[in-house]
N, C-alpha and C positions, 0 to 999 in steps of 0.2 A: 222781377218778382222778389218780394221781400223775404229774407231768410227767416225761417221759423226759429223762434226763440225757444231755447231748452230750459226746462225747469231745473231747479237745484237738484231734485231727485234724479232726473234723467242724466244730468251732467255727472253726478256721483256714480251712477250705474255704469256709464260709459267709461269713467275713470277706472272702476274696478275691473271691467272687462279688459281694458288695455294693460293693466297691471298683471292680470292673470296671463295674458298672452306673452308679455315681456318675461314673466317668471318661467313660463314653459320654454320659451326660446333660450333663456339663460341656462335652464336645467339641461336642455338637449345639448347645448354647447359644452357644458361642463362634463356631461356624460361622454361626449365625443372626445374631449380632451383626455378624460380618464382612460377611455379605451385605447387611445393612441399611446398614452403613457404605459398602460399594461402590456401593449404589444411590442414595446421597445426591447431590443436584445439586451440580455443581462448576463452577468457572470455568475457562475455557480460551481459547486464542488460535487463530484459524483461520489455518493456514499453507499449506494447499493447497485450491484450489477447482477441481473438474473436473465441470462439469455439476451433477448432484444430489449428487455425492460431495464430502465435506469431510474434511480431516485437521485434527484439533484437538490441540494440545499442552497438557498440563497444567502445573502449576507446576514439576514435576520434569523437564520436557522430554520426557516419554513421549508418543508419538503414538498417536492413536485414529482409526480409520476411522468417520466419522459421517455420518448423514443428518440433515436438519432437519425439524422439524414444519411442516406447511403453515400458511400464514397468519401466520407470524412475520416475514415479510419475506425478503430475499435475502441470506444471509450471504456475505461476501467476505473475501479475504485482509486481515489486519489487524484484523478484527472481534474484540472480546472477547465471548464468549458464555457462556451457562449451558447445560451439557449434562449428560446422565445416562448412565452406563454401561449397555449392554444385553448385554455379554459381556466376556470378558477383554481384548479390544482393539477393541471397537466401542462406539458410543454414539449418542445422539439429542440434537441441539441443540434446546433448548426455548425459548430466548429470546436476543435480541441485546441486549447492553448499549448504553447511550446512546453514540453516536459523537461524537468530537470533530469529525470532518469526513468527507466522502465524495466521492471522485472518481468521476464517472460520465460516460457519453457517450450520445448519442441512438442509437437503432436504427431499423430501417425502419418500425416501426409507430408511431413518435413517442415511445415511452417512453424514459426515461433508464435505461440499464443500469449498475448499480453495478460499479465496477472494483476499488477498493481503499479501505480505511477507516483512519482514525486515522493519517494521514500527518503527518510533520514536514517533509518536503522533497520537492519535485518538481525533478528534474534534467532540463533540456531539452538533448538531445544534437543537435549540428549538426556539419557537416563541410564542407571545401572541395569534396569530391566524395562524393555528389551535393550541389550547392550548396543553401543554404536555399531553401525553396519559399514564395514569396509571403509571406503574413502568418501562417504556421503558428507561428512562435516566439511572436508576440504572442498568438496564440490560447491556447497553452499557459500563458503568463504570466497572462492574464486568468483562466483556470481556477484557477490557484494562488491568485490574489488573492481570487476568489469564495469559496473554501473556507478562506481564512485560513492558507495554508501558505507557508513560505519557498520560494524558487525560486532556481536558479542556472543558468548556461548552460555546457555542456561543449563545447569545440571539439576534436573528435577528429581523428586522421590528420594532425597537424601536420607529420609527416615528409614529406608529399607536397609541401610548400612549401619554397622557399628562405626564408632568414630575412627578406629584404625583402618577399617576397610574403606571408609570414605576418603581418608588421607591418601591411600594407595590409588584410588580412582582419580583423584585430582592430580596426583603426581603424573599420571599418564597423560594429562592434558597440559602439562607445564610448558611444552614447546609452543602451544598456542599463545599462552600468556607472554612468553618471552618475545614474541614478534608483535605484541601489541593488542591482542584480542582479550578483553576482560572475560574472566571466568566467574560466573555467579552461581554458587550452590544455593539451592532453595528447597523448601518443603511446604506443601500446603497445610501440613500439620503444625507448622510454625509460621504464623502470619508475619512475624517480624522479619523473617528471611526474605520477604518480598520487597522490603523497603529499598534496598539498593537498586532493584529492577525498576521500581516506580520512579526513582530519581533519573535513571537513564531514559525513561519514556517521556518525562515531563517536557511538554512543548515540542514534541517530535511526532512524526508519523512513522509508525513501526509496523512490521509484519513478523509473525512467528512462523518458522519453518522447522521441519523435523520429521522423522519417520513415524509411522503409525504406532500408537501405544505408549509414546513417551510422555503423554499428559498435556498436550497442547490445549485440548478443549477444557480440561479442568483448570488449567492456568488462566485461560481467557475468562472463565467464570469467576475466578478469584479476583482478577484485575478489573472486572466489569460487573460488580454486584447489581448494577441497575440495567444489565443487558436486556432482560425481559421487558423492562419499561421502554427502552430505546427501540427494541424490535416492535413492540406494540404500537408505539407512536408512528413509526415508519409505515407499518402495515395499515394502520388506520388512515394515515394521510394519503397513501398511494393506492390502496386497494390490492396490494400484492398478496395479502393474506399469508398463508402458511409458507409461501415461497420465500418470504423474507428470512426465515430461519435457515434456509439452505443456500442462500445466495451469498456471493462475495459482498462483504459489508464492512464499512469503515465506521467504527464506534468512537464516540467522544469519551476521553478519559477525564476523570474528575479533576485532576491537577493540570489539565490542559494537554493538548496533543491528541493523537488518534491512534487506534490500534486496528489494523486491517486483518480480518479473518477471511481467508479465501480458500474454498475447497481445492483450488488448483495446486496449492503448495503441498497438499498431501501426496501428490504423485510427482513432485518436482524433480527434474533432473537437468543437468547442464546440456545445452545444445552444442552443436558442432561449432568449434572455434578454431582459429589458426594458432600456430605455435607462439607467435608473438603475444597474442592475447592471453594465452595460458601462462606464459612466463610473467606477464604483468600481474596475473592473479595471485602470485606468490610474492608478497612484499619483501620477504627476506632475501629474494633473488636480486632485487633491484640494484644493490651496490656492485654486483658482479656481472650484470648483463653487458654485453658488448666487449668484454675483456677476455673471452675465449679465443684460442688460436684460430678457430674456424668460425666463420659467420653463421654457418648452418649447423653448429654444434648441437647435438641432442642431449648433451650432458650425461653420457653413458660412460664409454671408455675412451673417448677421444683424447689425444694428448693435449696437455696445457688447457684443460677445461677449468675455467675459473669457478664454476659452480661446484664441481667435484672437489676442487682444492678447498673451497670454503667449507664443504661438508666434512672433509678430513680434518679440518682445523676446529671443528665443533661449532661452526657458525650457522650451519643449516642442519636441522634435525634429521636423522635418518628416516623417521616416519613421514616427514614432509617431502623429502626427495623421492621416497617410494611412491607417495601420492601423486607427485608430479609425473613420474614415469607411467603410472597407471592411467592417469587422465590423458597423457600424450597418446596412449594406445587407443583409448576408448572414445575420446571426443575430438582428437586431432587426426587420428588415423595413422600415426607413425608406425 
């Protein structure tokens, strides 16, 4: 049977149909490739933690509302994580990358609750009002030494003092400067006083700690004039709404670096540690450790105690030795 001849119009019509089919097939293949690409595991930074809700930023700064898989640990602000998209702006955190360090505090059941990870700096905030409480500053500094993080001391509200009174206040902190902790006096009434602090924060991840009422919130607002904009962007991107303002959050600093504001540090305290860890938390002790007559020396009245000898020679400040003994009773249980 002779094959039917097609007209030019028919051949053109068939050609168009075939082209449409090829285009649809290519489009479906491209969509499938894109979906596979979108589903690939990615790396990201945890910038908000509110209960089980996380906000993870990708390399481009885009924010995703995520939850984490069970049994991977407890992600916190500052964590680098592996996550996988589950929708246009949602995802699932599947792993926590190895941490450089982790700041935590004990909770009622005895567990250590993680607060922030991968820190470069802990800034201890104190003020003339309310005056520094007991050995709290020393406790924060021991925590920084334990996790291998730099620390400094911020003295806020310096406008409350006359110049002579302020000099006396700073003299009382001189032993901290002598062992290497920078002391930065500042006042929100004098914006120029914030410049040294901004230099310390540049290209670093920092967290502010300190007792209630010393001005941490006001200081964060001064350091982050665009904080409402950042909060709004995170809230809009993730749907966390008002919870974003009360969550642990890692904010971008204008000059580079990040500042973590965590509600957990408002009630921070040092967890139970052993004597060796406590000794390591006092850097001025380091040259004399292991030189006492007794290996289990408590550095009280034992004979030939190297720490006591250094104290008598003026190499260890009385306030610091007193802080050590206080913490030995409260967190070591001696």
